[in-house]
C-alpha positions as CSV (number, residue, x, y, z in Angstrom):
1,X,-4.8,11.6,4.2
2,X,-5.8,14.7,6.2
3,X,-9.4,14.7,5.0
4,X,-9.8,10.9,6.1
5,X,-7.9,11.7,9.3
6,X,-10.4,14.5,10.1
7,X,-13.4,12.1,9.7
8,X,-12.0,9.6,12.1
9,X,-10.7,7.2,9.9
10,X,-7.3,5.3,10.5
11,X,-4.8,6.1,8.1
12,X,-1.8,4.1,7.5
13,X,1.2,4.8,5.2
14,X,3.5,2.4,3.5
15,X,6.8,3.6,1.7
16,X,10.2,2.2,0.6
17,X,12.0,4.7,3.0
18,X,11.6,6.4,6.4
19,X,10.0,9.5,5.4
20,X,7.3,10.1,7.8
21,X,4.2,11.6,6.6
22,X,2.0,13.8,9.0
23,X,-1.3,12.7,9.4
24,X,-0.8,8.9,9.4
25,X,-1.4,6.7,12.3
26,X,0.9,4.0,11.2
27,X,4.1,4.2,9.0
28,X,5.5,0.9,7.4
29,X,8.8,0.5,5.3
30,X,8.7,-1.4,2.5
31,X,11.7,-2.5,0.4
32,X,9.9,-1.9,-2.9
33,X,12.1,-1.7,-5.9
34,X,11.4,-0.3,-9.6
35,X,12.6,-3.2,-11.0
36,X,9.9,-6.1,-11.0
37,X,12.7,-8.5,-10.8
38,X,14.0,-7.4,-7.5
39,X,13.9,-9.8,-5.0
40,X,12.9,-7.1,-2.2
41,X,9.6,-6.9,-3.8
42,X,9.0,-10.7,-2.8
43,X,9.8,-9.6,0.7
44,X,7.5,-6.4,0.4
45,X,4.6,-8.7,-0.9
46,X,4.7,-11.2,1.9
47,X,4.8,-7.9,4.5
48,X,1.7,-6.4,2.6
49,X,-0.3,-9.7,2.8
50,X,0.5,-9.7,6.7
51,X,-0.6,-6.3,7.1
52,X,-3.4,-6.1,4.9
53,X,-4.9,-9.4,6.4
54,X,-4.3,-8.1,10.1
55,X,-5.6,-4.5,9.7
56,X,-8.8,-5.3,7.8
57,X,-8.8,-2.0,5.6
58,X,-11.7,-0.5,3.8
59,X,-9.7,1.2,1.2
60,X,-6.1,0.9,0.1
61,X,-4.8,3.8,-2.3
62,X,-1.6,2.9,-4.5
63,X,0.8,5.3,-6.2
64,X,3.9,3.6,-7.9
65,X,3.5,1.0,-10.5
66,X,5.3,-1.9,-8.8
67,X,3.9,-0.9,-5.4
68,X,0.5,-1.2,-7.0
69,X,1.0,-4.6,-8.5
70,X,2.3,-5.9,-5.3
71,X,-0.5,-4.3,-3.5
72,X,-3.3,-5.7,-5.9
73,X,-1.8,-9.2,-5.4
74,X,-1.9,-8.8,-1.8
75,X,-5.3,-7.6,-1.5
76,X,-6.7,-10.3,-4.0
77,X,-8.1,-12.7,-1.3
78,X,-9.1,-9.6,0.8
79,X,-10.8,-7.7,-1.8
80,X,-13.6,-10.4,-1.9
81,X,-14.3,-9.1,1.5
82,X,-15.2,-5.7,0.3
83,X,-11.6,-4.1,0.3
84,X,-11.7,-1.0,-2.5
85,X,-8.3,-0.5,-4.3
86,X,-7.3,2.6,-5.8
87,X,-4.6,3.2,-8.2
88,X,-3.4,6.5,-9.3
89,X,-0.7,6.7,-11.9
90,X,1.8,9.4,-11.9
91,X,3.2,9.6,-15.3
92,X,3.2,7.3,-18.3
93,X,5.2,4.0,-18.1
94,X,5.7,3.0,-21.6
């Protein structure tokens, strides 16, 4: 995030809690749950879609598996407009 910020990029950060990360321009709190069946994930998906559509991001980077799935779904229409989506796996979930 600091690398992008140092080059003049806008850096937004989304997380399921209020933890503030230095170097971000905007911080969004999403109720993403680890279970794919949690109702809070539907609310997070809707919120992600609104923010992605409004912000016109060039790159979106995802870390947690459920958050990445929701983000890929939210970016699906916008990706046709050149959004690059990066997913970093942290551990194996099988």
